[in-house]
C-alpha positions as a Markdown table, in Angstrom:
| # | Residue | x | y | z |
|---|---|---|---|---|
| 1 | Met | 58.5 | -183.8 | -74.4 |
| 2 | Trp | 62.3 | -183.0 | -74.7 |
| 3 | Leu | 62.1 | -180.0 | -72.1 |
| 4 | Arg | 60.3 | -182.2 | -69.3 |
| 5 | Asn | 63.0 | -185.0 | -69.6 |
| 6 | His | 65.8 | -182.5 | -69.3 |
| 7 | Ala | 64.4 | -180.1 | -66.7 |
| 8 | Arg | 66.2 | -179.9 | -63.3 |
| 9 | Glu | 62.9 | -178.6 | -61.7 |
| 10 | Thr | 59.2 | -179.3 | -62.5 |
| 11 | Leu | 58.1 | -177.2 | -65.1 |
| 12 | Gln | 54.4 | -176.5 | -65.8 |
| 13 | Ile | 53.9 | -176.5 | -69.7 |
| 14 | Val | 50.6 | -175.4 | -70.6 |
| 15 | Pro | 49.2 | -175.1 | -74.2 |
| 16 | Trp | 48.3 | -171.4 | -74.7 |
| 17 | Gln | 44.5 | -172.6 | -75.6 |
| 18 | Glu | 44.3 | -174.0 | -72.0 |
| 19 | Ala | 45.9 | -171.2 | -70.1 |
| 20 | Asp | 44.1 | -168.3 | -68.6 |
| 21 | Leu | 45.5 | -165.6 | -70.8 |
| 22 | Ala | 44.1 | -162.6 | -69.1 |
| 23 | Ser | 45.7 | -163.5 | -65.7 |
| 24 | Leu | 49.0 | -163.9 | -67.4 |
| 25 | Ala | 48.5 | -160.4 | -69.2 |
| 26 | Leu | 48.9 | -162.2 | -72.7 |
| 27 | Thr | 46.9 | -162.3 | -75.8 |
| 28 | Ala | 46.0 | -165.1 | -78.1 |
| 29 | Glu | 47.9 | -163.3 | -80.8 |
| 30 | Gln | 51.0 | -163.1 | -78.7 |
| 31 | Cys | 51.0 | -166.9 | -77.9 |
| 32 | Gln | 50.2 | -167.9 | -81.5 |
| 33 | Gln | 53.2 | -165.8 | -82.7 |
| 34 | Arg | 55.9 | -166.7 | -80.1 |
| 35 | Val | 56.5 | -169.0 | -77.3 |
| 36 | Gln | 56.1 | -167.7 | -73.8 |
| 37 | Trp | 58.1 | -168.1 | -70.6 |
| 38 | Ile | 56.5 | -166.9 | -67.3 |
| 39 | Asp | 57.9 | -167.3 | -63.8 |
| 40 | Gly | 56.1 | -165.3 | -61.4 |
| 41 | Ser | 56.5 | -161.7 | -62.4 |
| 42 | His | 59.0 | -162.4 | -65.2 |
| 43 | Gln | 58.1 | -162.9 | -68.6 |
| 44 | Ala | 60.0 | -163.7 | -72.0 |
| 45 | Ser | 58.9 | -164.6 | -75.3 |
| 46 | Gly | 60.6 | -166.0 | -78.5 |
| 47 | Gly | 64.5 | -166.8 | -78.1 |
| 48 | Ala | 64.6 | -165.3 | -74.8 |
| 49 | Ala | 61.8 | -167.7 | -73.6 |
| 50 | Ile | 63.9 | -170.8 | -75.1 |
| 51 | Ala | 67.0 | -169.5 | -73.3 |
| 52 | Arg | 65.1 | -169.3 | -70.0 |
| 53 | Cys | 63.7 | -172.8 | -70.2 |
| 54 | Leu | 67.2 | -174.0 | -71.0 |
| 55 | Gln | 68.6 | -172.3 | -67.8 |
| 56 | Gly | 66.0 | -174.5 | -66.0 |
| 57 | Cys | 67.6 | -177.7 | -67.5 |
| 58 | Arg | 70.6 | -179.9 | -66.3 |
| 59 | Gln | 74.0 | -179.3 | -67.9 |
| 60 | Pro | 75.0 | -178.6 | -70.5 |
| 61 | Trp | 71.8 | -177.1 | -71.3 |
| 62 | Lys | 71.7 | -174.7 | -68.4 |
| 63 | Thr | 75.0 | -173.2 | -69.6 |
| 64 | Met | 73.6 | -173.0 | -73.2 |
| 65 | Gly | 70.6 | -171.0 | -71.8 |
| 66 | Phe | 72.8 | -168.6 | -70.1 |
| 67 | Ile | 75.1 | -168.0 | -73.3 |
| 68 | Leu | 72.0 | -167.6 | -75.3 |
| 69 | Arg | 70.9 | -164.7 | -73.0 |
| 70 | Leu | 74.3 | -162.9 | -73.2 |
| 71 | Pro | 74.1 | -159.3 | -74.8 |
| 72 | Leu | 76.1 | -160.1 | -77.8 |
| 73 | Ile | 74.4 | -163.4 | -78.5 |
| 74 | Arg | 70.8 | -162.4 | -77.8 |
| 75 | Asn | 70.1 | -161.0 | -81.4 |
| 76 | Leu | 71.3 | -164.3 | -82.7 |
| 77 | Thr | 69.3 | -166.2 | -80.5 |
| 78 | Glu | 66.1 | -164.1 | -81.7 |
| 79 | Leu | 67.1 | -164.6 | -85.3 |
| 80 | Gly | 67.5 | -168.4 | -84.8 |
| 81 | Tyr | 64.2 | -168.6 | -82.8 |
| 82 | Arg | 62.5 | -166.9 | -86.0 |
| 83 | Val | 64.3 | -169.1 | -88.4 |
| 84 | Val | 63.2 | -172.3 | -86.7 |
| 85 | Ala | 59.6 | -171.0 | -85.9 |
| 86 | Ala | 59.1 | -170.0 | -89.7 |
| 87 | Asn | 60.1 | -173.6 | -90.6 |
| 88 | Arg | 58.9 | -175.8 | -88.0 |
| 89 | Gly | 56.6 | -177.8 | -89.9 |
| 90 | Arg | 59.6 | -178.8 | -92.3 |
| 91 | Leu | 61.8 | -179.8 | -89.2 |
| 92 | Lys | 61.7 | -183.3 | -87.9 |
| 93 | Phe | 62.7 | -183.9 | -84.0 |
C-alpha cells in the first residue's frame, strides 16, 4: 500500500470492518462514507484525514499534507476528496 511505503512512522491501517468502532466513537455508516483518521483523542475524516495521513509521510508528502489543511485550501481538499471518492471505481492507481 502506498501509505505504508511512504510513512515516516508506523501507521496502523485497519479496515473499518475489523475495527472496534464503538471504542473509536464511530459508526459503520461514517466509515463507509468517508475515510477516518484517529490519533489518540484527535479524529479527522474525508479530505482532512487524507491530509493528516500525508503529514505522517516523508517529504514532499508531509508538506503537501500541511498545505491541504490550510484554511483557504481546506474546502478544495474536501471537494477533491468527494470527487475521488465518488469515482474511485473508475480510477486506476
